[in-house]
TIVO-2410 file (N, C-alpha, C; in nm, 3 decimals):
# residues 72
REC num residu      c1      c2      c3 atome chaine
REC   1      X   0.895   0.642   0.554     N      A
REC   1      X   0.927   0.529   0.467    CA      A
REC   1      X   0.830   0.528   0.350     C      A
REC   2      X   0.881   0.490   0.234     N      A
REC   2      X   0.792   0.479   0.120    CA      A
REC   2      X   0.739   0.336   0.108     C      A
REC   3      X   0.652   0.315   0.011     N      A
REC   3      X   0.586   0.185  -0.002    CA      A
REC   3      X   0.686   0.073  -0.030     C      A
REC   4      X   0.785   0.101  -0.111     N      A
REC   4      X   0.888  -0.001  -0.140    CA      A
REC   4      X   0.967  -0.036  -0.014     C      A
REC   5      X   0.997   0.064   0.069     N      A
REC   5      X   1.065   0.038   0.196    CA      A
REC   5      X   0.982  -0.055   0.284     C      A
REC   6      X   0.852  -0.029   0.292     N      A
REC   6      X   0.764  -0.115   0.371    CA      A
REC   6      X   0.759  -0.256   0.313     C      A
REC   7      X   0.754  -0.265   0.181     N      A
REC   7      X   0.750  -0.397   0.117    CA      A
REC   7      X   0.873  -0.479   0.157     C      A
REC   8      X   0.988  -0.417   0.151     N      A
REC   8      X   1.113  -0.485   0.186    CA      A
REC   8      X   1.116  -0.518   0.335     C      A
REC   9      X   1.074  -0.425   0.420     N      A
REC   9      X   1.070  -0.447   0.564    CA      A
REC   9      X   0.980  -0.566   0.598     C      A
REC  10      X   0.870  -0.579   0.527     N      A
REC  10      X   0.777  -0.690   0.550    CA      A
REC  10      X   0.829  -0.822   0.492     C      A
REC  11      X   0.934  -0.815   0.412     N      A
REC  11      X   0.989  -0.937   0.352    CA      A
REC  11      X   0.903  -0.992   0.240     C      A
REC  12      X   0.828  -0.906   0.173     N      A
REC  12      X   0.736  -0.948   0.069    CA      A
REC  12      X   0.790  -0.921  -0.071     C      A
REC  13      X   0.762  -1.011  -0.161     N      A
REC  13      X   0.778  -0.983  -0.304    CA      A
REC  13      X   0.661  -0.892  -0.341     C      A
REC  14      X   0.665  -0.837  -0.460     N      A
REC  14      X   0.551  -0.755  -0.505    CA      A
REC  14      X   0.425  -0.841  -0.514     C      A
REC  15      X   0.439  -0.963  -0.564     N      A
REC  15      X   0.323  -1.051  -0.573    CA      A
REC  15      X   0.265  -1.083  -0.436     C      A
REC  16      X   0.352  -1.105  -0.338     N      A
REC  16      X   0.304  -1.136  -0.203    CA      A
REC  16      X   0.239  -1.014  -0.140     C      A
REC  17      X   0.294  -0.897  -0.163     N      A
REC  17      X   0.232  -0.777  -0.108    CA      A
REC  17      X   0.092  -0.758  -0.166     C      A
REC  18      X   0.078  -0.781  -0.295     N      A
REC  18      X  -0.054  -0.770  -0.359    CA      A
REC  18      X  -0.149  -0.873  -0.297     C      A
REC  19      X  -0.102  -0.993  -0.274     N      A
REC  19      X  -0.186  -1.098  -0.214    CA      A
REC  19      X  -0.227  -1.060  -0.073     C      A
REC  20      X  -0.132  -1.012   0.007     N      A
REC  20      X  -0.161  -0.973   0.145    CA      A
REC  20      X  -0.261  -0.857   0.151     C      A
REC  21      X  -0.257  -0.771   0.051     N      A
REC  21      X  -0.348  -0.656   0.047    CA      A
REC  21      X  -0.477  -0.687  -0.030     C      A
REC  22      X  -0.491  -0.812  -0.073     N      A
REC  22      X  -0.611  -0.857  -0.145    CA      A
REC  22      X  -0.640  -0.771  -0.268     C      A
REC  23      X  -0.536  -0.757  -0.353     N      A
REC  23      X  -0.556  -0.679  -0.474    CA      A
REC  23      X  -0.475  -0.737  -0.589     C      A
REC  24      X  -0.508  -0.691  -0.706     N      A
REC  24      X  -0.440  -0.730  -0.828    CA      A
REC  24      X  -0.297  -0.675  -0.829     C      A
REC  25      X  -0.206  -0.752  -0.887     N      A
REC  25      X  -0.066  -0.709  -0.895    CA      A
REC  25      X  -0.053  -0.574  -0.965     C      A
REC  26      X  -0.127  -0.554  -1.074     N      A
REC  26      X  -0.116  -0.428  -1.149    CA      A
REC  26      X  -0.159  -0.307  -1.066     C      A
REC  27      X  -0.259  -0.326  -0.982     N      A
REC  27      X  -0.303  -0.217  -0.894    CA      A
REC  27      X  -0.193  -0.183  -0.795     C      A
REC  28      X  -0.135  -0.286  -0.735     N      A
REC  28      X  -0.025  -0.261  -0.641    CA      A
REC  28      X   0.092  -0.194  -0.713     C      A
REC  29      X   0.122  -0.239  -0.831     N      A
REC  29      X   0.234  -0.183  -0.906    CA      A
REC  29      X   0.213  -0.034  -0.934     C      A
REC  30      X   0.089   0.004  -0.963     N      A
REC  30      X   0.060   0.147  -0.982    CA      A
REC  30      X   0.090   0.225  -0.854     C      A
REC  31      X   0.051   0.169  -0.740     N      A
REC  31      X   0.079   0.235  -0.611    CA      A
REC  31      X   0.229   0.245  -0.588     C      A
REC  32      X   0.301   0.139  -0.617     N      A
REC  32      X   0.447   0.139  -0.598    CA      A
REC  32      X   0.515   0.241  -0.688     C      A
REC  33      X   0.455   0.268  -0.804     N      A
REC  33      X   0.511   0.364  -0.899    CA      A
REC  33      X   0.468   0.507  -0.870     C      A
REC  34      X   0.392   0.528  -0.761     N      A
REC  34      X   0.351   0.662  -0.723    CA      A
REC  34      X   0.230   0.715  -0.795     C      A
REC  35      X   0.163   0.628  -0.872     N      A
REC  35      X   0.043   0.671  -0.942    CA      A
REC  35      X  -0.074   0.678  -0.843     C      A
REC  36      X  -0.175   0.757  -0.877     N      A
REC  36      X  -0.293   0.766  -0.793    CA      A
REC  36      X  -0.369   0.635  -0.792     C      A
REC  37      X  -0.411   0.595  -0.674     N      A
REC  37      X  -0.494   0.476  -0.656    CA      A
REC  37      X  -0.617   0.517  -0.576     C      A
REC  38      X  -0.716   0.432  -0.570     N      A
REC  38      X  -0.836   0.464  -0.494    CA      A
REC  38      X  -0.805   0.467  -0.345     C      A
REC  39      X  -0.891   0.534  -0.271     N      A
REC  39      X  -0.876   0.539  -0.126    CA      A
REC  39      X  -0.885   0.399  -0.067     C      A
REC  40      X  -0.974   0.316  -0.122     N      A
REC  40      X  -0.987   0.178  -0.076    CA      A
REC  40      X  -0.859   0.099  -0.095     C      A
REC  41      X  -0.794   0.120  -0.208     N      A
REC  41      X  -0.667   0.052  -0.235    CA      A
REC  41      X  -0.561   0.096  -0.135     C      A
REC  42      X  -0.551   0.226  -0.111     N      A
REC  42      X  -0.453   0.277  -0.014    CA      A
REC  42      X  -0.480   0.218   0.124     C      A
REC  43      X  -0.607   0.212   0.161     N      A
REC  43      X  -0.643   0.154   0.291    CA      A
REC  43      X  -0.604   0.007   0.301     C      A
REC  44      X  -0.627  -0.070   0.194     N      A
REC  44      X  -0.592  -0.212   0.194    CA      A
REC  44      X  -0.442  -0.233   0.209     C      A
REC  45      X  -0.366  -0.152   0.140     N      A
REC  45      X  -0.220  -0.163   0.149    CA      A
REC  45      X  -0.173  -0.132   0.291     C      A
REC  46      X  -0.224  -0.023   0.346     N      A
REC  46      X  -0.184   0.017   0.483    CA      A
REC  46      X  -0.227  -0.088   0.584     C      A
REC  47      X  -0.345  -0.147   0.565     N      A
REC  47      X  -0.393  -0.249   0.659    CA      A
REC  47      X  -0.304  -0.373   0.655     C      A
REC  48      X  -0.263  -0.413   0.535     N      A
REC  48      X  -0.176  -0.531   0.521    CA      A
REC  48      X  -0.041  -0.506   0.590     C      A
REC  49      X   0.015  -0.389   0.567     N      A
REC  49      X   0.143  -0.354   0.630    CA      A
REC  49      X   0.126  -0.350   0.782     C      A
REC  50      X   0.017  -0.290   0.828     N      A
REC  50      X  -0.009  -0.279   0.971    CA      A
REC  50      X  -0.019  -0.416   1.037     C      A
REC  51      X  -0.091  -0.508   0.971     N      A
REC  51      X  -0.103  -0.645   1.025    CA      A
REC  51      X   0.034  -0.710   1.036     C      A
REC  52      X   0.113  -0.697   0.933     N      A
REC  52      X   0.245  -0.761   0.931    CA      A
REC  52      X   0.337  -0.705   1.039     C      A
REC  53      X   0.334  -0.572   1.055     N      A
REC  53      X   0.426  -0.508   1.150    CA      A
REC  53      X   0.370  -0.498   1.291     C      A
REC  54      X   0.242  -0.530   1.308     N      A
REC  54      X   0.183  -0.528   1.440    CA      A
REC  54      X   0.163  -0.390   1.499     C      A
REC  55      X   0.148  -0.292   1.414     N      A
REC  55      X   0.120  -0.154   1.458    CA      A
REC  55      X   0.045  -0.081   1.348     C      A
REC  56      X  -0.025   0.023   1.386     N      A
REC  56      X  -0.105   0.097   1.290    CA      A
REC  56      X  -0.017   0.184   1.201     C      A
REC  57      X  -0.032   0.166   1.071     N      A
REC  57      X   0.038   0.248   0.972    CA      A
REC  57      X  -0.069   0.313   0.884     C      A
REC  58      X  -0.110   0.437   0.912     N      A
REC  58      X  -0.209   0.502   0.827    CA      A
REC  58      X  -0.153   0.525   0.686     C      A
REC  59      X  -0.238   0.509   0.585     N      A
REC  59      X  -0.187   0.523   0.447    CA      A
REC  59      X  -0.128   0.661   0.424     C      A
REC  60      X  -0.179   0.761   0.494     N      A
REC  60      X  -0.131   0.899   0.475    CA      A
REC  60      X   0.015   0.916   0.516     C      A
REC  61      X   0.066   0.825   0.597     N      A
REC  61      X   0.205   0.836   0.644    CA      A
REC  61      X   0.303   0.761   0.555     C      A
REC  62      X   0.252   0.690   0.454     N      A
REC  62      X   0.339   0.615   0.364    CA      A
REC  62      X   0.381   0.708   0.250     C      A
REC  63      X   0.506   0.745   0.250     N      A
REC  63      X   0.558   0.838   0.152    CA      A
REC  63      X   0.534   0.788   0.009     C      A
REC  64      X   0.479   0.874  -0.073     N      A
REC  64      X   0.459   0.840  -0.214    CA      A
REC  64      X   0.334   0.759  -0.243     C      A
REC  65      X   0.256   0.723  -0.141     N      A
REC  65      X   0.130   0.652  -0.163    CA      A
REC  65      X   0.023   0.757  -0.187     C      A
REC  66      X  -0.020   0.768  -0.311     N      A
REC  66      X  -0.111   0.874  -0.353    CA      A
REC  66      X  -0.250   0.819  -0.378     C      A
REC  67      X  -0.345   0.865  -0.297     N      A
REC  67      X  -0.483   0.816  -0.309    CA      A
REC  67      X  -0.573   0.929  -0.357     C      A
REC  68      X  -0.668   0.893  -0.441     N      A
REC  68      X  -0.771   0.988  -0.486    CA      A
REC  68      X  -0.866   1.012  -0.371     C      A
REC  69      X  -0.866   1.131  -0.317     N      A
REC  69      X  -0.955   1.164  -0.205    CA      A
REC  69      X  -1.043   1.283  -0.241     C      A
REC  70      X  -1.091   1.282  -0.364     N      A
REC  70      X  -1.175   1.392  -0.412    CA      A
REC  70      X  -1.305   1.397  -0.333     C      A
REC  71      X  -1.348   1.518  -0.303     N      A
REC  71      X  -1.477   1.536  -0.236    CA      A
REC  71      X  -1.587   1.529  -0.340     C      A
REC  72      X  -1.703   1.483  -0.297     N      A
REC  72      X  -1.817   1.474  -0.388    CA      A
REC  72      X  -1.888   1.606  -0.399     C      A
***
């Protein structure tokens, strides 16, 4: 499932999804559009979805959720 599928499954508007993930709407919108987001942002989104659905959803399993995971 992609991020939009999860948003709909959770019954959230984009604004509500951003609120549940404790982030700015524009940051969430970048994630929804498939743009790279920080690892922390990806984790927050996955955690919010996991809480809502009552099961663990690792960010890596969310299709199209692209996180910057560059090594130092």
